FIPA-583417 format. One record per residue (C-alpha): residue number from 1; x, y, z. Coordinates in steps of 0.02 Angstrom, whole numbers, m for minus. Example, Ala and Ser with C-alpha at 12.3 -4.5 7.8 and 13.67 -1.06 7.14 Angstrom:
# residues 2
+-----+--------+--------+--------+
:   n :      u :      v :      w :
+-----+--------+--------+--------+
:   1 :    615 :   m225 :    390 :
:   2 :    684 :    m53 :    357 :
+-----+--------+--------+--------+
END
This chain:
# residues 334
+-----+--------+--------+--------+
:   n :      u :      v :      w :
+-----+--------+--------+--------+
:   1 :  m5360 :   1915 :   1863 :
:   2 :  m5483 :   2031 :   1791 :
:   3 :  m5617 :   1879 :   1807 :
:   4 :  m5513 :   1785 :   1682 :
:   5 :  m5435 :   1604 :   1697 :
:   6 :  m5279 :   1559 :   1601 :
:   7 :  m5224 :   1365 :   1569 :
:   8 :  m5070 :   1295 :   1501 :
:   9 :  m5082 :   1123 :   1401 :
:  10 :  m4904 :   1108 :   1346 :
:  11 :  m4778 :   1043 :   1459 :
:  12 :  m4605 :   1086 :   1429 :
:  13 :  m4475 :    963 :   1513 :
:  14 :  m4316 :   1035 :   1597 :
:  15 :  m4159 :    941 :   1619 :
:  16 :  m4202 :    897 :   1809 :
:  17 :  m4066 :    881 :   1935 :
:  18 :  m4017 :    952 :   2100 :
:  19 :  m3978 :   1147 :   2150 :
:  20 :  m3788 :   1176 :   2126 :
:  21 :  m3707 :   1174 :   2291 :
:  22 :  m3816 :   1039 :   2358 :
:  23 :  m3702 :    899 :   2299 :
:  24 :  m3533 :    963 :   2367 :
:  25 :  m3380 :   1014 :   2275 :
:  26 :  m3262 :    933 :   2149 :
:  27 :  m3132 :    955 :   2027 :
:  28 :  m3159 :    906 :   1837 :
:  29 :  m3026 :    869 :   1711 :
:  30 :  m3071 :    960 :   1551 :
:  31 :  m2988 :    951 :   1377 :
:  32 :  m3111 :   1065 :   1270 :
:  33 :  m3175 :    908 :   1190 :
:  34 :  m3353 :    838 :   1194 :
:  35 :  m3331 :    704 :   1335 :
:  36 :  m3261 :    806 :   1481 :
:  37 :  m3384 :    959 :   1440 :
:  38 :  m3533 :    840 :   1454 :
:  39 :  m3466 :    744 :   1607 :
:  40 :  m3445 :    906 :   1691 :
:  41 :  m3619 :    962 :   1657 :
:  42 :  m3676 :    799 :   1727 :
:  43 :  m3598 :    817 :   1894 :
:  44 :  m3667 :    995 :   1888 :
:  45 :  m3843 :    936 :   1870 :
:  46 :  m3822 :    827 :   2008 :
:  47 :  m3797 :    995 :   2105 :
:  48 :  m3607 :    979 :   2119 :
:  49 :  m3483 :   1140 :   2115 :
:  50 :  m3352 :   1111 :   2004 :
:  51 :  m3171 :   1183 :   1979 :
:  52 :  m3099 :   1138 :   1816 :
:  53 :  m2922 :   1078 :   1778 :
:  54 :  m2867 :   1093 :   1598 :
:  55 :  m2690 :   1013 :   1572 :
:  56 :  m2627 :   1101 :   1410 :
:  57 :  m2538 :   1009 :   1284 :
:  58 :  m2566 :   1118 :   1136 :
:  59 :  m2519 :   1295 :   1160 :
:  60 :  m2608 :   1447 :   1139 :
:  61 :  m2744 :   1387 :   1040 :
:  62 :  m2773 :   1239 :   1130 :
:  63 :  m2795 :   1346 :   1273 :
:  64 :  m2931 :   1464 :   1185 :
:  65 :  m3030 :   1329 :   1114 :
:  66 :  m3050 :   1238 :   1298 :
:  67 :  m3083 :   1413 :   1366 :
:  68 :  m3225 :   1455 :   1249 :
:  69 :  m3296 :   1280 :   1277 :
:  70 :  m3288 :   1316 :   1461 :
:  71 :  m3354 :   1484 :   1445 :
:  72 :  m3503 :   1414 :   1384 :
:  73 :  m3527 :   1287 :   1533 :
:  74 :  m3496 :   1421 :   1654 :
:  75 :  m3619 :   1559 :   1565 :
:  76 :  m3776 :   1429 :   1510 :
:  77 :  m3761 :   1312 :   1667 :
:  78 :  m3678 :   1374 :   1833 :
:  79 :  m3787 :   1507 :   1887 :
:  80 :  m3766 :   1547 :   2071 :
:  81 :  m3572 :   1483 :   2058 :
:  82 :  m3400 :   1563 :   2004 :
:  83 :  m3330 :   1414 :   1921 :
:  84 :  m3149 :   1436 :   1881 :
:  85 :  m3025 :   1367 :   1759 :
:  86 :  m2846 :   1305 :   1820 :
:  87 :  m2743 :   1310 :   1650 :
:  88 :  m2594 :   1192 :   1698 :
:  89 :  m2447 :   1203 :   1564 :
:  90 :  m2404 :   1025 :   1535 :
:  91 :  m2287 :   1063 :   1400 :
:  92 :  m2125 :   1028 :   1504 :
:  93 :  m2200 :    878 :   1589 :
:  94 :  m2244 :    808 :   1426 :
:  95 :  m2067 :    821 :   1349 :
:  96 :  m2007 :    725 :   1508 :
:  97 :  m2136 :    586 :   1481 :
:  98 :  m2090 :    571 :   1299 :
:  99 :  m1900 :    576 :   1336 :
: 100 :  m1892 :    443 :   1470 :
: 101 :  m2013 :    316 :   1470 :
: 102 :  m2080 :    172 :   1348 :
: 103 :  m2187 :    243 :   1221 :
: 104 :  m2330 :    101 :   1234 :
: 105 :  m2370 :    185 :   1419 :
: 106 :  m2374 :    353 :   1366 :
: 107 :  m2561 :    380 :   1371 :
: 108 :  m2592 :    275 :   1531 :
: 109 :  m2442 :    379 :   1619 :
: 110 :  m2517 :    552 :   1559 :
: 111 :  m2680 :    505 :   1621 :
: 112 :  m2600 :    478 :   1791 :
: 113 :  m2502 :    634 :   1795 :
: 114 :  m2670 :    736 :   1749 :
: 115 :  m2770 :    656 :   1885 :
: 116 :  m2607 :    706 :   2012 :
: 117 :  m2641 :    897 :   1944 :
: 118 :  m2830 :    859 :   1981 :
: 119 :  m2783 :    816 :   2157 :
: 120 :  m2672 :    961 :   2200 :
: 121 :  m2801 :   1070 :   2144 :
: 122 :  m2945 :    975 :   2245 :
: 123 :  m2842 :    983 :   2406 :
: 124 :  m2814 :   1169 :   2375 :
: 125 :  m3003 :   1197 :   2352 :
: 126 :  m3072 :   1080 :   2463 :
: 127 :  m3155 :    957 :   2333 :
: 128 :  m3201 :    789 :   2360 :
: 129 :  m3187 :    689 :   2206 :
: 130 :  m3112 :    713 :   2036 :
: 131 :  m3230 :    698 :   1875 :
: 132 :  m3164 :    635 :   1706 :
: 133 :  m3254 :    607 :   1539 :
: 134 :  m3190 :    422 :   1508 :
: 135 :  m3296 :    286 :   1439 :
: 136 :  m3249 :    112 :   1449 :
: 137 :  m3182 :     57 :   1277 :
: 138 :  m3167 :    226 :   1181 :
: 139 :  m2990 :    242 :   1171 :
: 140 :  m2843 :    128 :   1196 :
: 141 :  m2807 :    188 :   1358 :
: 142 :  m2994 :    153 :   1430 :
: 143 :  m3004 :    m17 :   1445 :
: 144 :  m3058 :    m84 :   1618 :
: 145 :  m2860 :   m136 :   1667 :
: 146 :  m2794 :     31 :   1615 :
: 147 :  m2928 :    118 :   1698 :
: 148 :  m2900 :     20 :   1859 :
: 149 :  m2713 :     62 :   1829 :
: 150 :  m2752 :    249 :   1808 :
: 151 :  m2862 :    269 :   1942 :
: 152 :  m2714 :    210 :   2069 :
: 153 :  m2638 :    382 :   2041 :
: 154 :  m2750 :    472 :   2187 :
: 155 :  m2846 :    431 :   2317 :
: 156 :  m2971 :    526 :   2291 :
: 157 :  m3153 :    448 :   2219 :
: 158 :  m3150 :    465 :   2011 :
: 159 :  m3319 :    513 :   1948 :
: 160 :  m3349 :    439 :   1774 :
: 161 :  m3528 :    495 :   1730 :
: 162 :  m3500 :    439 :   1545 :
: 163 :  m3419 :    271 :   1579 :
: 164 :  m3563 :    171 :   1484 :
: 165 :  m3600 :    285 :   1355 :
: 166 :  m3580 :    279 :   1167 :
: 167 :  m3483 :    425 :   1073 :
: 168 :  m3639 :    467 :    973 :
: 169 :  m3748 :    506 :   1137 :
: 170 :  m3600 :    609 :   1212 :
: 171 :  m3597 :    716 :   1067 :
: 172 :  m3790 :    738 :   1050 :
: 173 :  m3785 :    784 :   1245 :
: 174 :  m3641 :    902 :   1191 :
: 175 :  m3750 :    994 :   1078 :
: 176 :  m3897 :    991 :   1177 :
: 177 :  m3800 :   1094 :   1337 :
: 178 :  m3720 :   1204 :   1208 :
: 179 :  m3545 :   1148 :   1215 :
: 180 :  m3555 :   1044 :   1042 :
: 181 :  m3515 :   1168 :    922 :
: 182 :  m3372 :   1221 :    984 :
: 183 :  m3300 :   1067 :   1058 :
: 184 :  m3324 :   1005 :    873 :
: 185 :  m3172 :   1126 :    812 :
: 186 :  m3058 :   1086 :    971 :
: 187 :  m2937 :    959 :    912 :
: 188 :  m2859 :    818 :   1028 :
: 189 :  m2700 :    912 :   1042 :
: 190 :  m2607 :    768 :   1096 :
: 191 :  m2454 :    694 :   1011 :
: 192 :  m2428 :    559 :   1146 :
: 193 :  m2530 :    441 :   1066 :
: 194 :  m2414 :    282 :   1002 :
: 195 :  m2458 :    149 :    854 :
: 196 :  m2455 :     18 :    982 :
: 197 :  m2528 :     80 :   1138 :
: 198 :  m2532 :    m40 :   1303 :
: 199 :  m2721 :    m79 :   1332 :
: 200 :  m2672 :   m197 :   1485 :
: 201 :  m2556 :    m99 :   1583 :
: 202 :  m2496 :   m173 :   1737 :
: 203 :  m2493 :    m56 :   1896 :
: 204 :  m2296 :   m115 :   1933 :
: 205 :  m2252 :    m87 :   1752 :
: 206 :  m2323 :     84 :   1751 :
: 207 :  m2249 :    134 :   1915 :
: 208 :  m2077 :     81 :   1857 :
: 209 :  m2090 :    179 :   1705 :
: 210 :  m2159 :    333 :   1815 :
: 211 :  m2009 :    326 :   1931 :
: 212 :  m1903 :    389 :   1781 :
: 213 :  m1990 :    539 :   1783 :
: 214 :  m1942 :    701 :   1866 :
: 215 :  m2116 :    726 :   1958 :
: 216 :  m2053 :    904 :   2010 :
: 217 :  m2105 :    980 :   1838 :
: 218 :  m2275 :    923 :   1878 :
: 219 :  m2275 :   1008 :   2039 :
: 220 :  m2202 :   1169 :   1957 :
: 221 :  m2344 :   1165 :   1838 :
: 222 :  m2475 :   1161 :   1949 :
: 223 :  m2404 :   1284 :   2054 :
: 224 :  m2381 :   1421 :   1925 :
: 225 :  m2543 :   1372 :   1836 :
: 226 :  m2653 :   1511 :   1757 :
: 227 :  m2819 :   1543 :   1863 :
: 228 :  m2963 :   1616 :   1756 :
: 229 :  m3156 :   1650 :   1833 :
: 230 :  m3259 :   1581 :   1696 :
: 231 :  m3397 :   1703 :   1725 :
: 232 :  m3287 :   1863 :   1711 :
: 233 :  m3171 :   1836 :   1585 :
: 234 :  m3071 :   1986 :   1524 :
: 235 :  m3054 :   2024 :   1329 :
: 236 :  m2859 :   1983 :   1346 :
: 237 :  m2898 :   1819 :   1416 :
: 238 :  m2966 :   1742 :   1273 :
: 239 :  m2865 :   1825 :   1137 :
: 240 :  m2725 :   1799 :   1044 :
: 241 :  m2665 :   1967 :   1003 :
: 242 :  m2511 :   1900 :    899 :
: 243 :  m2611 :   1802 :    787 :
: 244 :  m2766 :   1895 :    755 :
: 245 :  m2821 :   2043 :    644 :
: 246 :  m2972 :   2143 :    641 :
: 247 :  m2984 :   2173 :    461 :
: 248 :  m2911 :   2111 :    313 :
: 249 :  m2737 :   2182 :    259 :
: 250 :  m2727 :   2233 :     65 :
: 251 :  m2647 :   2099 :    m30 :
: 252 :  m2660 :   1965 :     89 :
: 253 :  m2705 :   1785 :     36 :
: 254 :  m2875 :   1754 :    112 :
: 255 :  m2898 :   1576 :    173 :
: 256 :  m3081 :   1510 :    216 :
: 257 :  m3058 :   1348 :    316 :
: 258 :  m3239 :   1289 :    299 :
: 259 :  m3331 :   1160 :    191 :
: 260 :  m3357 :   1212 :      7 :
: 261 :  m3542 :   1223 :     37 :
: 262 :  m3521 :   1370 :    182 :
: 263 :  m3388 :   1430 :     68 :
: 264 :  m3518 :   1440 :    m81 :
: 265 :  m3652 :   1522 :     28 :
: 266 :  m3542 :   1661 :     81 :
: 267 :  m3356 :   1699 :     82 :
: 268 :  m3258 :   1857 :     99 :
: 269 :  m3221 :   1920 :    m79 :
: 270 :  m3068 :   1823 :   m162 :
: 271 :  m3051 :   1703 :    m14 :
: 272 :  m2978 :   1536 :    m62 :
: 273 :  m3063 :   1386 :      3 :
: 274 :  m2968 :   1235 :     87 :
: 275 :  m3048 :   1124 :    192 :
: 276 :  m2939 :   1105 :    376 :
: 277 :  m2845 :    941 :    337 :
: 278 :  m2806 :    990 :    166 :
: 279 :  m2734 :   1161 :    231 :
: 280 :  m2634 :   1078 :    365 :
: 281 :  m2560 :    951 :    238 :
: 282 :  m2530 :   1103 :    109 :
: 283 :  m2473 :   1254 :    225 :
: 284 :  m2266 :   1182 :    210 :
: 285 :  m2275 :   1234 :     21 :
: 286 :  m2354 :   1396 :     49 :
: 287 :  m2249 :   1525 :    m27 :
: 288 :  m2149 :   1627 :    122 :
: 289 :  m2159 :   1800 :     41 :
: 290 :  m2337 :   1820 :     67 :
: 291 :  m2459 :   1869 :    200 :
: 292 :  m2610 :   1754 :    248 :
: 293 :  m2757 :   1782 :    336 :
: 294 :  m2861 :   1639 :    396 :
: 295 :  m3043 :   1617 :    451 :
: 296 :  m3175 :   1487 :    495 :
: 297 :  m3342 :   1489 :    575 :
: 298 :  m3289 :   1512 :    753 :
: 299 :  m3117 :   1554 :    751 :
: 300 :  m3038 :   1418 :    819 :
: 301 :  m2965 :   1320 :    674 :
: 302 :  m2900 :   1467 :    593 :
: 303 :  m2804 :   1517 :    762 :
: 304 :  m2727 :   1341 :    770 :
: 305 :  m2666 :   1337 :    580 :
: 306 :  m2607 :   1519 :    601 :
: 307 :  m2504 :   1463 :    764 :
: 308 :  m2440 :   1315 :    648 :
: 309 :  m2393 :   1432 :    495 :
: 310 :  m2299 :   1539 :    602 :
: 311 :  m2181 :   1408 :    658 :
: 312 :  m2157 :   1349 :    483 :
: 313 :  m2089 :   1538 :    461 :
: 314 :  m2252 :   1599 :    376 :
: 315 :  m2339 :   1765 :    399 :
: 316 :  m2514 :   1712 :    456 :
: 317 :  m2639 :   1788 :    561 :
: 318 :  m2827 :   1727 :    585 :
: 319 :  m2987 :   1823 :    603 :
: 320 :  m3050 :   1811 :    794 :
: 321 :  m3241 :   1782 :    798 :
: 322 :  m3236 :   1694 :    625 :
: 323 :  m3373 :   1731 :    499 :
: 324 :  m3474 :   1832 :    616 :
: 325 :  m3332 :   1956 :    622 :
: 326 :  m3306 :   1953 :    433 :
: 327 :  m3484 :   1965 :    397 :
: 328 :  m3496 :   2146 :    509 :
: 329 :  m3337 :   2187 :    426 :
: 330 :  m3410 :   2160 :    241 :
: 331 :  m3566 :   2251 :    289 :
: 332 :  m3448 :   2415 :    360 :
: 333 :  m3352 :   2422 :    225 :
: 334 :  m3476 :   2383 :     91 :
+-----+--------+--------+--------+
END
């Protein structure tokens, strides 16, 4: 153009892969943690269009954390598709499992129930496989024997793209694709971790334990699931209105759940600093005649702790959006 020639010497590598849709359809089991988000991304990278199934074991805050992780995956990596999150309430299923089966098999049976939920969604959405974030040996339920027993729960192919990866590799991948910071603050909301879990669970034994369950609870949970379009979420979908505040009430005890270094760099005036683990341990002793406002970097840990404190009879709230919201508020009021 205009008699000039332009040359480019820098090579910028992309992530590679295939166009979305060219690899068919699958259902991904997701939890909000590092592994499942990276596994879903790996299949999208191969051109597979995904529906996401989330078995909610941790209530409102687990739902919120997972939703925000999957929203990043949809917004950054799912162009041309409308990925949906199927939120299946596993509370009743979990209670039934804990009441009727032997503790050491809880993890294996739980994974099998989740696969059945994913399979039901796959049948309804004409998907051809189920994607999970399992890696051999990463946790007790992921031995080869256990994975084989878990896999028998469905006739659909189970795709495990992380099967040979180490945790540090998975976490690094999560940060590269943008889900890492949010997954880092989504707890493993599963109380079904026995002290002596079965690592070599035989199929016949697991089937005998499963026979004690009321599988109609699982069918009902799948039928009543919440369906969210991850590319068109409303404000209400990612809100916890009863736990949230948009300003700090006068006289409230404000607790900063970030690290000491982050607190020192900037904090809301008068905020107390308590690391997450210390705050969880200490909150049962908090005075019940005070109002508490919690905040953290992203508004996930604070929401979870507010929910826990409410269960203890404390008047607790959290700041949605975390420190970004508070910084804006500080500028407006300062």
